[in-house]
C-alpha positions in Angstrom: 215.6 -98.1 -42.2 216.9 -101.9 -41.6 216.8 -103.7 -38.6 220.1 -104.2 -36.4 220.5 -107.7 -34.8 223.0 -107.2 -32.3 224.5 -109.7 -29.2 222.2 -107.4 -26.7 219.7 -110.7 -26.5 222.3 -111.9 -24.1 221.3 -109.4 -21.5 218.7 -112.1 -20.7 220.3 -115.2 -20.2 220.6 -114.5 -16.1 217.1 -113.6 -16.2 215.7 -116.4 -18.2 217.5 -119.1 -16.3 216.9 -118.0 -13.1 213.2 -117.2 -13.4 210.4 -119.6 -13.1 208.9 -118.2 -17.2 205.8 -120.6 -17.0 203.4 -117.4 -15.4 205.7 -114.7 -16.2 203.6 -112.5 -18.4 206.2 -109.1 -18.6 210.2 -109.0 -18.4 211.7 -105.5 -17.2 215.5 -105.3 -18.3 217.9 -102.2 -19.1 218.8 -101.0 -22.5 222.4 -99.9 -21.8 222.4 -96.0 -22.7 225.6 -96.6 -25.1 223.1 -98.5 -27.3 223.1 -96.3 -30.5 219.8 -95.0 -32.2 218.5 -97.2 -34.5 216.0 -100.4 -35.4 216.4 -103.5 -33.7 215.2 -106.7 -33.2 214.7 -108.6 -29.8 214.9 -112.3 -30.0 213.5 -114.5 -27.1 214.5 -117.8 -27.0 213.2 -120.4 -25.2 215.5 -123.5 -26.0 214.0 -127.2 -25.4 217.6 -129.7 -25.4 215.7 -133.0 -24.7 216.7 -133.9 -27.9 220.0 -132.0 -28.4 222.1 -135.4 -28.1 222.0 -134.9 -32.4 222.8 -132.2 -34.3 219.4 -130.3 -35.3 217.7 -132.2 -32.2 217.8 -128.9 -30.1 213.8 -126.9 -30.1 213.9 -123.3 -30.5 210.8 -121.7 -29.5 211.1 -117.8 -30.7 209.9 -114.3 -30.0 210.4 -111.2 -31.7 210.0 -107.7 -30.9 211.3 -104.6 -33.2 212.5 -101.7 -30.7 213.4 -98.3 -32.5 216.1 -97.1 -29.8 216.3 -93.4 -29.5 219.4 -91.4 -27.6 222.6 -90.6 -28.3 224.8 -93.7 -27.5 227.8 -94.1 -29.3 228.6 -97.9 -28.5 229.5 -100.7 -31.4 227.8 -103.7 -30.3 228.3 -106.3 -32.5 226.3 -107.4 -35.4 224.5 -111.1 -35.5 222.9 -112.8 -38.9 219.4 -114.6 -38.5 220.4 -117.3 -40.0 223.6 -117.8 -39.2 223.7 -117.2 -35.6 224.3 -120.8 -34.6 225.5 -123.7 -36.5 223.7 -126.1 -34.6 227.3 -127.9 -33.4 227.2 -125.1 -30.4 227.9 -127.4 -26.8 224.5 -125.8 -25.7 222.9 -127.1 -28.9 224.7 -130.0 -29.0 224.3 -132.2 -25.4 223.0 -135.3 -24.0 221.4 -134.1 -20.7 220.5 -137.9 -20.0 224.1 -139.4 -19.6 226.8 -138.4 -18.6 224.9 -136.4 -16.0 225.6 -132.6 -16.8 227.4 -130.6 -14.4 227.7 -127.8 -16.8 225.9 -126.2 -19.7 227.2 -123.8 -21.9 224.9 -120.9 -23.4 224.6 -121.2 -27.0 225.2 -117.3 -28.6 227.1 -114.6 -29.4 229.3 -112.9 -26.5 226.9 -110.3 -24.4 227.7 -106.9 -25.3 229.1 -105.1 -22.0 227.2 -101.9 -23.4 
């Protein structure tokens, strides 16, 4: 059965941004009950933006897990393709964090699926 790539990874945004992850071994999160049964790829990204003032300068540190979801969820989450989810010119991937001072950061990635 093929893996489905969905925008559910966006559910992690608040957790990752607001947490000190240096010593964290596990993350607890809820998969929406409306998620359809199937095989999914959960992709966790840490994006270093210290070199992101030029296209291709953002550095991705990635971990993935394959998930098998069971149940009777009937939702319709948007699918994404990897590669292809980023162009490299998104505001959160092409940003100078040194000057002018950053006052607002736009998270890169697909829209959050509300489940």
